[in-house]
PAZAPA-4460 file (N, C-alpha, C; in steps of 0.05 Angstrom, whole numbers, plus 32768, in hexadecimal, padded with zeros to 4 digits):
% residues 238
    n_x    n_y    n_z   ca_x   ca_y   ca_z    c_x    c_y    c_z   seq   type   mol
   78CD   8E8F   7C51   78C7   8E79   7C62   78A9   8E74   7C65     1      M     A
   78A0   8E5C   7C60   7883   8E57   7C60   787F   8E42   7C76     2      S     A
   7872   8E49   7C8D   786C   8E34   7CA0   7854   8E3B   7CAE     3      D     A
   7848   8E28   7CBC   782E   8E2A   7CC9   782D   8E1A   7CE2     4      Q     A
   7824   8E25   7CF8   7820   8E18   7D0F   7801   8E12   7D14     5      L     A
   77FA   8DFA   7D19   77E0   8DF1   7D1C   77DC   8DE9   7D3A     6      D     A
   77CC   8DF9   7D4A   77CB   8DF4   7D65   77AE   8DEA   7D6C     7      A     A
   77A3   8DD9   7D59   7788   8DD1   7D5C   7787   8DB7   7D6A     8      G     A
   779C   8DAB   7D77   779C   8D93   7D85   77A3   8D97   7DA2     9      C     A
   7796   8D87   7DB4   7799   8D8A   7DD0   77AF   8D78   7DDE    10      S     A
   77BF   8D6B   7DCD   77D1   8D58   7DD5   77E8   8D66   7DE6    11      A     A
   77F3   8D5C   7DFA   7807   8D68   7E0B   781F   8D70   7DFB    12      P     A
   782C   8D86   7E00   7841   8D92   7DEF   785B   8D90   7E00    13      V     A
   7873   8D8A   7DF2   788A   8D8A   7E01   7893   8DA6   7E04    14      V     A
   78A4   8DAB   7E1A   78AF   8DC5   7E1D   78C6   8DCC   7E07    15      P     A
   78C7   8DE7   7E04   78DC   8DEF   7DF1   78F6   8DE6   7DFB    16      S     A
   790A   8DDE   7DE9   7924   8DD8   7DF0   7936   8DE0   7DD8    17      A     A
   7951   8DE1   7DDB   7965   8DEA   7DC9   7966   8DD2   7DB4    18      T     A
   7964   8DDC   7D9C   7965   8DC7   7D86   7982   8DBA   7D84    19      L     A
   7983   8DA0   7D85   799D   8D93   7D85   79A0   8D81   7D6E    20      R     A
   7989   8D77   7D61   798B   8D64   7D4C   7972   8D64   7D3A    21      A     A
   7976   8D5D   7D22   7961   8D5A   7D0F   795D   8D3B   7D09    22      V     A
   7944   8D32   7D0A   7940   8D17   7D04   7930   8D16   7CEA    23      L     A
   793B   8D08   7CD5   792F   8D0A   7CBB   791F   8CEF   7CB5    24      W     A
   7907   8CF2   7CAB   78FA   8CDF   7C9E   7909   8CDA   7C81    25      D     A
   7903   8CC3   7C75   7910   8CBF   7C5B   78FD   8CC1   7C43    26      M     A
   78EB   8CAD   7C42   78D8   8CAB   7C2A   78C6   8CC1   7C29    27      D     A
   78C7   8CD3   7C15   78B4   8CE9   7C12   78BF   8D03   7C1F    28      G     A
   78D3   8D00   7C2F   78DD   8D17   7C3D   78F9   8D1E   7C30    29      T     A
   790B   8D0D   7C31   7923   8D11   7C23   7925   8D08   7C08    30      L     A
   7919   8CF3   7C03   7918   8CE4   7BE9   78FC   8CE3   7BDD    31      L     A
   78FB   8CE3   7BC3   78E2   8CE1   7BB6   78DA   8CC4   7BB1    32      E     A
   78DF   8CB5   7BC5   78DC   8C97   7BC6   78BF   8C8F   7BCB    33      S     A
   78AD   8CA0   7BD3   7892   8C99   7BD8   7885   8C90   7BBD    34      E     A
   788E   8C9E   7BA8   7883   8C95   7B8E   788B   8C79   7B87    35      Q     A
   78A3   8C73   7B8E   78AC   8C56   7B8A   789D   8C44   7B9C    36      L     A
   7897   8C4A   7BB5   7886   8C3A   7BC5   786C   8C38   7BBA    37      W     A
   7860   8C4B   7BAE   7846   8C4B   7BA1   7846   8C36   7B8C    38      D     A
   785C   8C35   7B7B   785F   8C20   7B66   7860   8C04   7B74    39      I     A
   7871   8C02   7B88   7875   8BE9   7B95   785E   8BDD   7BA2    40      G     A
   7850   8BED   7BB2   7839   8BE3   7BC0   7823   8BDB   7BAC    41      M     A
   781F   8BEA   7B97   780A   8BE2   7B84   7811   8BCB   7B76    42      R     A
   782A   8BC6   7B71   7834   8BAC   7B63   7831   8B95   7B76    43      E     A
   7838   8B9A   7B91   7833   8B84   7BA5   7816   8B7B   7BA3    44      L     A
   7803   8B90   7BA4   77E7   8B87   7BA1   77E1   8B78   7B8C    45      S     A
   77EA   8B7E   7B75   77E5   8B6F   7B5A   77F3   8B53   7B5F    46      L     A
   780A   8B51   7B6B   7818   8B39   7B6F   7806   8B27   7B82    47      H     A
   77F9   8B33   7B95   77E7   8B23   7BA7   77CB   8B1C   7B9D    48      L     A
   77C5   8B2A   7B86   77AB   8B21   7B7A   7799   8B37   7B6E    49      G     A
   779D   8B51   7B72   778C   8B64   7B67   7797   8B7F   7B6A    50      G     A
   778B   8B93   7B5F   7793   8BB0   7B61   7790   8BBB   7B7C    51      P     A
   77A0   8BCF   7B84   779C   8BDC   7B9D   7789   8BF4   7B9C    52      M     A
   7779   8BF7   7BAE   7765   8C0D   7BAF   7776   8C25   7BB9    53      S     A
   776A   8C3F   7BB4   7777   8C55   7BBD   7777   8C57   7BDC    54      E     A
   7761   8C4D   7BE7   775D   8C4C   7C05   7773   8C3D   7C10    55      Q     A
   7779   8C23   7C07   778D   8C14   7C0E   77A8   8C20   7C0D    56      T     A
   77AE   8C2C   7BF6   77C9   8C38   7BF1   77CE   8C4F   7C06    57      R     A
   77B9   8C61   7C09   77BC   8C77   7C1E   77C4   8C6B   7C38    58      I     A
   77B6   8C54   7C40   77BA   8C49   7C5A   77D4   8C3D   7C5E    59      S     A
   77E5   8C38   7C48   7801   8C2E   7C4B   7817   8C45   7C4B    60      T     A
   780F   8C5C   7C44   7824   8C72   7C40   7831   8C77   7C5D    61      I     A
   784B   8C74   7C5C   785A   8C7A   7C73   785B   8C66   7C8A    62      G     A
   784D   8C50   7C85   784A   8C3B   7C9A   7860   8C26   7C98    63      G     A
   7864   8C16   7CAF   7876   8C00   7CAF   7870   8BED   7C9A    64      P     A
   7882   8BE0   7C90   7881   8BCC   7C79   786D   8BB4   7C82    65      L     A
   7870   8BAA   7C98   785F   8B93   7CA0   7843   8B9B   7C9E    66      D     A
   783C   8BB2   7CA9   7820   8BBD   7CAB   7817   8BC3   7C8F    67      L     A
   7828   8BCF   7C7F   7820   8BD6   7C64   7819   8BBE   7C54    68      S     A
   7829   8BA8   7C55   7823   8B90   7C48   780B   8B86   7C52    69      V     A
   7806   8B84   7C6D   77EE   8B7A   7C77   77D5   8B89   7C6C    70      W     A
   77D8   8BA4   7C6B   77C1   8BB2   7C60   77BB   8BAE   7C43    71      R     A
   77D1   8BA6   7C34   77CD   8B9E   7C17   77BD   8B86   7C15    72      T     A
   77C4   8B71   7C26   77B3   8B59   7C27   7796   8B60   7C2E    73      F     A
   7794   8B70   7C43   7779   8B76   7C4D   7768   8B84   7C37    74      A     A
   7775   8B97   7C29   7767   8BA5   7C13   775D   8B92   7BFC    75      G     A
   776A   8B7B   7BFA   7761   8B68   7BE7   774D   8B55   7BF5    76      L     A
   7747   8B57   7C0D   7735   8B44   7C1C   7742   8B29   7C20    77      G     A
   775B   8B2B   7C26   776C   8B12   7C2B   7777   8B15   7C48    78      L     A
   7778   8AFC   7C55   7783   8AFB   7C6E   779E   8AE9   7C6D    79      E     A
   77B5   8AF3   7C6C   77CD   8AE5   7C67   77D5   8AD4   7C7F    80      P     A
   77DF   8ABD   7C79   77ED   8AAC   7C8F   7807   8AB9   7C95    81      T     A
   7813   8AB3   7CAB   782E   8AC0   7CB1   7842   8ABB   7C9A    82      P     A
   7841   8AA3   7C8F   7853   8A9E   7C77   784E   8AAF   7C5F    83      D     A
   7835   8AB3   7C59   782D   8AC3   7C43   7834   8AE0   7C49    84      E     A
   7832   8AEA   7C61   7839   8B05   7C68   7856   8B08   7C65    85      Q     A
   7868   8AF6   7C6F   7885   8AF7   7C6C   788E   8AF7   7C4E    86      T     A
   7881   8AE5   7C3F   7888   8AE2   7C23   7881   8AFD   7C14    87      A     A
   786B   8B09   7C1B   7862   8B23   7C0E   7878   8B39   7C16    88      A     A
   787F   8B3A   7C2E   7893   8B4D   7C37   78AD   8B4A   7C29    89      E     A
   78B6   8B31   7C26   78D0   8B2C   7C17   78CD   8B33   7BF9    90      D     A
   78B5   8B2E   7BEE   78B2   8B36   7BD3   78B4   8B53   7BD0    91      W     A
   78A6   8B63   7BE1   78A6   8B80   7BE0   78C2   8B8A   7BE4    92      L     A
   78D2   8B80   7BF9   78EC   8B8A   7BFC   78FD   8B85   7BE2    93      N     A
   78FB   8B6F   7BD7   790D   8B69   7BC2   7903   8B7B   7BAA    94      A     A
   78EB   8B80   7BA5   78E0   8B90   7B90   78E9   8BAE   7B94    95      H     A
   78E6   8BB7   7BAC   78EE   8BD3   7BB3   790B   8BD7   7BB1    96      M     A
   791C   8BC2   7BB9   7937   8BC6   7BB5   793F   8BCB   7B97    97      A     A
   7933   8BBE   7B85   7937   8BC1   7B69   792E   8BDE   7B61    98      G     A
   7918   8BE6   7B6B   790F   8C03   7B65   7923   8C16   7B6F    99      L     A
   792B   8C13   7B89   793D   8C27   7B95   7958   8C26   7B85   100      F     A
   7960   8C11   7B7E   797C   8C0E   7B70   797D   8C1E   7B55   101      A     A
   7963   8C24   7B49   7963   8C31   7B31   7966   8C4E   7B33   102      Q     A
   7968   8C58   7B4B   796A   8C74   7B50   7956   8C81   7B63   103      G     A
   795E   8C92   7B76   794A   8C9D   7B88   794D   8CBC   7B85   104      L     A
   793A   8CC9   7B7A   793B   8CE7   7B79   7938   8CF4   7B94   105      P     A
   7946   8D0C   7B96   7942   8D1B   7BAE   7929   8D2B   7BAF   106      W     A
   791F   8D30   7BC7   7908   8D43   7BCA   7913   8D5F   7BC7   107      R     A
   7906   8D71   7BBE   7910   8D8D   7BB9   791D   8D98   7BD5   108      P     A
   7934   8DA1   7BD2   7944   8DAE   7BE9   794E   8D9C   7BFC   109      G     A
   794B   8D81   7BFB   7951   8D6E   7C11   7971   8D6D   7C0F   110      A     A
   797D   8D68   7BFB   799B   8D65   7BFB   79AA   8D7D   7C06   111      R     A
   79A0   8D95   7BFF   79AD   8DAD   7C0C   79A5   8DAE   7C2B   112      A     A
   798D   8DA5   7C31   7984   8DAA   7C4E   7996   8D97   7C61   113      A     A
   799D   8D7E   7C55   79AD   8D6C   7C65   79C9   8D7A   7C6A   114      L     A
   79D5   8D85   7C54   79ED   8D93   7C56   79EC   8DAA   7C6A   115      G     A
   79D6   8DB8   7C69   79D4   8DD1   7C7B   79D5   8DC7   7C98   116      T     A
   79C6   8DB0   7C9F   79C4   8DA8   7CBB   79DF   8D9C   7CC3   117      V     A
   79EF   8D8D   7CB0   7A06   8D84   7CB7   7A1C   8D99   7CBD   118      R     A
   7A1B   8DB0   7CAC   7A2D   8DC4   7CB0   7A29   8DD4   7CCA   119      A     A
   7A11   8DD3   7CD4   7A0A   8DE0   7CED   7A11   8DCE   7D06   120      A     A
   7A1B   8DB8   7D00   7A25   8DA3   7D15   7A0D   8D9B   7D28   121      E     A
   79F4   8D9B   7D1B   79E0   8D8F   7D2A   79E0   8D71   7D25   122      L     A
   79D5   8D61   7D39   79D4   8D44   7D33   79BF   8D41   7D1D   123      G     A
   79C2   8D27   7D0E   79B1   8D1F   7CFB   79AE   8D01   7CFB   124      Q     A
   7995   8CF9   7CFD   798D   8CDB   7CFB   7979   8CD8   7CE6   125      V     A
   797C   8CC2   7CD6   7968   8CBA   7CC3   7956   8CA8   7CD2   126      L     A
   793C   8CAE   7CD1   7928   8C9F   7CE0   7912   8C95   7CCC   127      V     A
   7911   8C7B   7CC5   7900   8C73   7CAF   78F2   8C59   7CB5   128      T     A
   78DB   8C57   7CAB   78CD   8C3C   7CAE   78D8   8C28   7C9B   129      N     A
   78E8   8C30   7C87   78F4   8C1E   7C74   7909   8C0C   7C83   130      T     A
   790A   8BF2   7C7A   791C   8BDF   7C87   7938   8BE5   7C7F   131      G     A
   794A   8BD8   7C8F   7968   8BDD   7C8B   7970   8BD7   7C6F   132      R     A
   7966   8BC1   7C63   7970   8BB8   7C49   796D   8BD0   7C34   133      R     A
   7954   8BDC   7C34   794D   8BF1   7C20   795A   8C0C   7C28   134      L     A
   795C   8C10   7C42   7969   8C29   7C4C   7984   8C2B   7C43   135      C     A
   7992   8C13   7C45   79AE   8C14   7C3E   79B1   8C1B   7C1F   136      D     A
   79A0   8C11   7C0F   799E   8C1A   7BF2   799B   8C38   7BF1   137      V     A
   7987   8C43   7C00   7983   8C5F   7BFD   799A   8C70   7C09   138      A     A
   79A7   8C67   7C1C   79BE   8C76   7C28   79D3   8C7B   7C11   139      L     A
   79D5   8C69   7BFD   79EA   8C6D   7BE8   79E3   8C88   7BD9   140      D     A
   79CA   8C8D   7BD7   79C1   8CAA   7BCC   79C3   8CBF   7BE2   141      T     A
   79B9   8CB9   7BFB   79B9   8CCF   7C10   79D4   8CD7   7C1A   142      L     A
   79E5   8CC4   7C1C   7A01   8CCB   7C26   7A02   8CC3   7C43   143      G     A
   7A0D   8CAD   7C4B   7A10   8CA7   7C67   7A1D   8CBC   7C78   144      R     A
   7A2D   8CCC   7C6C   7A3D   8CDE   7C7D   7A2A   8CF5   7C89   145      E     A
   7A13   8CF7   7C7F   79FF   8D0B   7C8A   79F6   8D03   7CA4   146      H     A
   79F5   8CE9   7CAC   79E6   8CE0   7CC3   79F8   8CD6   7CD9   147      F     A
   79F1   8CDD   7CF2   79FF   8CD0   7D09   79F7   8CB4   7D0C   148      D     A
   79DC   8CB0   7D06   79D0   8C94   7D0B   79B9   8C92   7CF6   149      H     A
   79B1   8C7A   7CF2   7997   8C73   7CE4   7989   8C5D   7CF3   150      T     A
   796E   8C65   7CF4   795B   8C52   7D01   7946   8C48   7CEC   151      V     A
   7946   8C30   7CE8   7935   8C22   7CD4   791D   8C15   7CE0   152      C     A
   7908   8C10   7CD2   78EF   8C04   7CDB   78F2   8BEA   7CE6   153      G     A
   7906   8BD9   7CDD   7909   8BBE   7CE6   791F   8BBC   7CFC   154      D     A
   7924   8BD3   7D09   7938   8BD4   7D1F   792B   8BDF   7D38   155      E     A
   7912   8BE1   7D38   7905   8BEE   7D51   78EE   8BDB   7D57   156      V     A
   78E4   8BDB   7D70   78CB   8BCB   7D77   78B3   8BCF   7D67   157      P     A
   78AF   8BE7   7D5E   7897   8BEF   7D4D   78A0   8C06   7D3C   158      A     A
   7894   8C07   7D23   7899   8C1D   7D12   7886   8C33   7D15   159      G     A
   788A   8C49   7D08   7878   8C5F   7D07   785C   8C56   7CFE   160      K     A
   7847   8C5F   7D0B   7843   8C76   7D1D   784C   8C73   7D39   161      P     A
   7855   8C5C   7D41   785F   8C58   7D5C   7877   8C6C   7D61   162      D     A
   787A   8C75   7D76   7891   8C8A   7D7B   78AE   8C7B   7D7D   163      P     A
   78AE   8C61   7D7E   78C8   8C53   7D82   78DF   8C5C   7D73   164      A     A
   78D9   8C5F   7D57   78F2   8C66   7D46   78FD   8C81   7D4F   165      P     A
   78EB   8C95   7D56   78F7   8CB0   7D5D   7902   8CAE   7D79   166      Y     A
   78F6   8CA1   7D89   7903   8C9C   7DA5   791F   8C91   7DA3   167      L     A
   7921   8C7D   7D92   793B   8C6E   7D8E   7950   8C83   7D83   168      R     A
   7947   8C93   7D70   7959   8CA8   7D64   7963   8CBC   7D7A   169      A     A
   7952   8CC6   7D87   795C   8CD9   7D9E   796E   8CC9   7DB2   170      A     A
   7967   8CB1   7DB7   7978   8CA2   7DCA   7995   8C9E   7DC0   171      E     A
   7996   8C98   7DA7   79B1   8C95   7D99   79C2   8CAB   7D99   172      L     A
   79B5   8CC4   7D9A   79C4   8CDE   7D99   79C9   8CE7   7DB7   173      L     A
   79BA   8CD8   7DCC   79BD   8CE0   7DE7   79AF   8CFB   7DEC   174      G     A
   7999   8CFF   7DDE   7988   8D16   7DE0   796B   8D0E   7DEA   175      L     A
   795D   8D23   7DF5   7940   8D21   7DF8   7932   8D26   7DDE   176      A     A
   791A   8D1A   7DDA   790D   8D20   7DC1   7906   8D3E   7DC0   177      P     A
   7902   8D4D   7DD5   78FC   8D69   7DD2   7914   8D7A   7DC7   178      A     A
   792B   8D6D   7DC7   7942   8D7A   7DBB   7945   8D76   7D9E   179      Q     A
   7931   8D69   7D92   7934   8D5F   7D76   791D   8D6B   7D65   180      C     A
   7922   8D71   7D4C   790D   8D78   7D38   790B   8D61   7D25   181      L     A
   78F5   8D54   7D22   78EF   8D3F   7D0E   78E4   8D4C   7CF4   182      A     A
   78EE   8D43   7CDF   78E2   8D4D   7CC6   78D4   8D37   7CB7   183      I     A
   78BB   8D3A   7CB2   78A9   8D25   7CA8   7898   8D2D   7C91   184      E     A
   788D   8D1A   7C81   787A   8D21   7C6C   785F   8D14   7C6E   185      D     A
   785C   8D03   7C81   7842   8CF4   7C81   7836   8CF3   7C9C   186      S     A
   781D   8CEE   7C9F   780E   8CEC   7CB8   7819   8CD7   7CCB   187      P     A
   7822   8CC0   7CBF   782E   8CAC   7CCF   7847   8CB4   7CDB   188      T     A
   7859   8CBE   7CCD   7872   8CC9   7CD6   786F   8CE0   7CEC   189      G     A
   785C   8CF4   7CE4   785B   8D09   7CF6   784D   8D00   7D10   190      A     A
   783B   8CEC   7D10   7831   8CE1   7D2A   7845   8CD5   7D39   191      A     A
   7857   8CC5   7D2E   786E   8CBA   7D3C   7880   8CCD   7D4B   192      A     A
   7887   8CE1   7D3C   789A   8CF5   7D47   788B   8D06   7D5C   193      A     A
   7872   8D0D   7D58   7862   8D1B   7D6C   7860   8D0B   7D85   194      D     A
   785A   8CF3   7D84   7857   8CE0   7D99   7871   8CDD   7DAA   195      A     A
   7888   8CDE   7D9C   78A1   8CDB   7DAA   78A9   8CF5   7DB8   196      A     A
   789B   8D0B   7DB2   78A2   8D25   7DC1   78B3   8D38   7DB0   197      G     A
   78B9   8D31   7D96   78C6   8D43   7D85   78B5   8D59   7D7B   198      C     A
   78C1   8D72   7D76   78B4   8D84   7D64   78B6   8D79   7D47   199      A     A
   78A3   8D80   7D36   78A1   8D74   7D1D   789D   8D8A   7D08   200      V     A
   78AE   8D89   7CF4   78AC   8D98   7CD9   78A0   8D85   7CC7   201      L     A
   7889   8D8D   7CBC   787A   8D7C   7CA9   787E   8D8A   7C8C   202      V     A
   7889   8D7B   7C78   788A   8D82   7C5D   7879   8D6E   7C50   203      V     A
   785F   8D72   7C4A   784D   8D5C   7C3F   7856   8D54   7C23   204      P     A
   7853   8D3A   7C1F   7859   8D2E   7C05   7841   8D25   7BF6   205      S     A
   7836   8D0D   7BFC   7821   8D02   7BEC   7806   8D07   7BF8   206      L     A
   7805   8D0B   7C14   77EA   8D0E   7C23   77EC   8D24   7C37   207      V     A
   77D4   8D2E   7C3B   77D2   8D44   7C4F   77DA   8D39   7C6B   208      E     A
   77E6   8D4A   7C7B   77ED   8D44   7C97   77DF   8D56   7CA9   209      V     A
   77D0   8D4A   7CBE   77C0   8D5C   7CCF   77D4   8D6B   7CE2   210      P     A
   77CA   8D81   7CEF   77DB   8D92   7D00   77DC   8D88   7D1C   211      G     A
   77EC   8D92   7D2B   77EE   8D8F   7D4B   7801   8DA4   7D55   212      S     A
   7800   8DA9   7D6E   7810   8DBE   7D79   782F   8DB9   7D75   213      P     A
   7837   8D9F   7D70   7854   8D9A   7D6F   785C   8D9E   7D51   214      R     A
   7848   8DA3   7D3D   784F   8DA1   7D20   784E   8DBD   7D14   215      R     A
   7864   8DC5   7D03   7862   8DDC   7CF3   7864   8DD0   7CD6   216      V     A
   785C   8DDF   7CC4   785A   8DD6   7CA6   7869   8DEA   7C96   217      F     A
   7875   8DDC   7C80   7885   8DEC   7C6D   7880   8DDD   7C51   218      R     A
   787B   8DEB   7C3E   7877   8DDD   7C22   788E   8DCE   7C14   219      S     A
   78A7   8DD8   7C1D   78BE   8DCC   7C0F   78D6   8DCF   7C20   220      S     A
   78EA   8DBE   7C1D   7905   8DC0   7C2D   7915   8DD5   7C1D   221      L     A
   790E   8DE0   7C07   791F   8DF3   7BF9   7924   8E0B   7C07   222      E     A
   793D   8E14   7C0B   7944   8E2D   7C18   7943   8E29   7C35   223      G     A
   7943   8E10   7C41   7941   8E0C   7C5E   795B   8E16   7C6D   224      L     A
   7959   8E25   7C80   7970   8E2E   7C8F   7970   8E25   7CAC   225      T     A
   7987   8E25   7CBA   7988   8E1E   7CD4   7978   8E30   7CE5   226      V     A
   7974   8E49   7CDE   7965   8E5A   7CEC   7948   8E51   7CEC   227      A     A
   793F   8E49   7CD3   7924   8E3E   7CCF   7920   8E27   7CE3   228      D     A
   7933   8E14   7CE4   7931   8DFB   7CF2   792C   8E03   7D10   229      L     A
   793D   8E15   7D1A   793B   8E1F   7D36   791F   8E29   7D3B   230      R     A
   7916   8E3B   7D28   78FB   8E46   7D2D   78E7   8E31   7D2B   231      E     A
   78E6   8E1D   7D1A   78D4   8E08   7D19   78D3   8DF8   7D33   232      Y     A
   78EB   8DF3   7D3D   78EF   8DE2   7D54   78E3   8DF1   7D6C   233      H     A
   78E8   8E0B   7D6D   78DC   8E1C   7D84   78BD   8E1B   7D82   234      G     A
   78B2   8E1F   7D69   7896   8E1F   7D66   7889   8E06   7D6D   235      S     A
   7895   8DEE   7D64   788A   8DD4   7D69   7891   8DCB   7D85   236      G     A
   78A2   8DD8   7D95   78A6   8DCF   7DB0   7899   8DDF   7DC5   237      G     A
   7887   8DF2   7DBD   7878   8E02   7DD0   785E   8DF3   7DD9   238      R     A
***
């Protein structure tokens, strides 16, 4: 078991509580879909008039679709009208649906980890900034039977890094956020779960994630056990 607790942040910490549920991020955590988003975002930029810089691409990782599209315009020095923003979001959704439909590979250990949590009779919620249309495509790979609920980015008042998606997930389960362990791969997602009051297991994907008292780190989901999850939850809830 490889994990690390970073206590270098002075943010308030939730009290320890019994682990009752695992709240899963999707892109980059359960599925290798961040690479597809990388293709889609760069092709959107070309569609809008020019190549995407690395700085712009990094700023879109894990973010809500509307903000990512807006940052794509901004990276090209463009200020979209509301109609242009909507048209670009529609273009990206349609393009990503095509990419998702071609197949979504699992992250290492993710499929087994879902089964492990389900067998332990812990609650499971999929919590993603991806909109419902694309999430439903991804659920064909993930398996709807693994999740008690799904929370999508277009179904909450604000997407990650706002805590709203994780607060909604806990609410749907009838639990306090402190009873949940969120599993994330990005700074945006980790910030959302942290702000909601969840302990957070970070399994980084494309970018480095900073530490905080609520976050523990693991290099992969491979070999993940329920005992590991309870330990991580306790470490992140102190």
